[in-house]
Legacy VTK file of the C-alpha trace (Angstrom):
# vtk DataFile Version 3.0
C-alpha trace
ASCII
DATASET POLYDATA
POINTS 78 float
47.472 80.910 159.785
47.865 78.771 156.875
45.281 76.785 155.632
46.453 74.067 153.193
44.694 72.423 150.704
44.662 68.753 149.835
43.449 66.366 147.549
42.534 62.643 148.469
44.399 59.867 146.691
41.601 57.456 147.142
38.253 59.645 146.384
40.019 63.189 144.866
37.935 65.152 147.345
39.325 68.429 148.226
39.707 69.720 151.553
41.544 71.980 153.756
43.229 72.277 157.099
43.846 75.150 159.160
47.313 75.505 160.867
47.094 77.437 164.199
50.578 76.626 165.586
53.690 75.084 163.907
53.575 72.424 166.075
50.184 71.407 166.138
49.254 67.738 165.832
46.610 67.045 163.520
44.825 63.778 162.762
44.315 64.459 159.334
41.743 62.412 157.259
39.485 62.883 154.430
36.288 64.201 155.093
34.532 62.311 152.397
35.840 58.748 152.604
38.077 58.646 156.032
41.407 58.044 154.058
45.093 58.973 155.217
46.418 59.188 152.089
46.706 62.858 150.012
48.615 65.199 148.507
49.416 68.818 149.069
47.824 70.938 146.219
48.550 74.745 145.090
45.950 76.647 146.429
44.138 79.634 143.910
44.995 82.842 144.406
43.115 86.051 143.966
44.267 89.578 145.375
43.862 93.531 144.210
47.092 95.230 143.082
46.868 99.194 145.058
45.266 101.461 143.136
44.603 99.249 139.937
41.000 98.651 140.624
41.330 95.311 139.128
40.924 92.087 141.032
43.678 89.487 139.425
44.477 85.845 140.084
46.957 83.648 139.181
46.538 82.267 135.660
46.949 78.730 134.825
48.314 76.993 131.830
48.565 73.070 131.635
50.212 71.435 128.832
51.896 67.813 127.983
55.462 67.446 129.021
57.719 64.578 128.691
56.552 63.029 132.233
53.167 63.661 131.755
51.144 66.794 132.173
53.021 69.739 133.631
51.124 72.808 134.984
52.691 76.517 135.310
50.916 79.244 137.305
51.546 82.924 136.275
50.975 85.234 139.102
50.574 88.824 137.981
52.489 91.681 139.747
55.513 93.978 139.331
LINES 1 79
78 0 1 2 3 4 5 6 7 8 9 10 11 12 13 14 15 16 17 18 19 20 21 22 23 24 25 26 27 28 29 30 31 32 33 34 35 36 37 38 39 40 41 42 43 44 45 46 47 48 49 50 51 52 53 54 55 56 57 58 59 60 61 62 63 64 65 66 67 68 69 70 71 72 73 74 75 76 77
């Protein structure tokens, strides 16, 4: 069951929605202000590589690009 994360375009609140089935119809509103305009955001990842004993997550790098700010995510793994 995927959990989707969103940011409200009005108040910048971050919130989640759990999708139980693909054909589910949800009334999606910001829990903070009730606005219906939001954008989907990339979720933070966290996982363990078998046998390594280390918990690693994605590294985020934000830099200035021609169109504004760009963010790159580096996900560790083979």
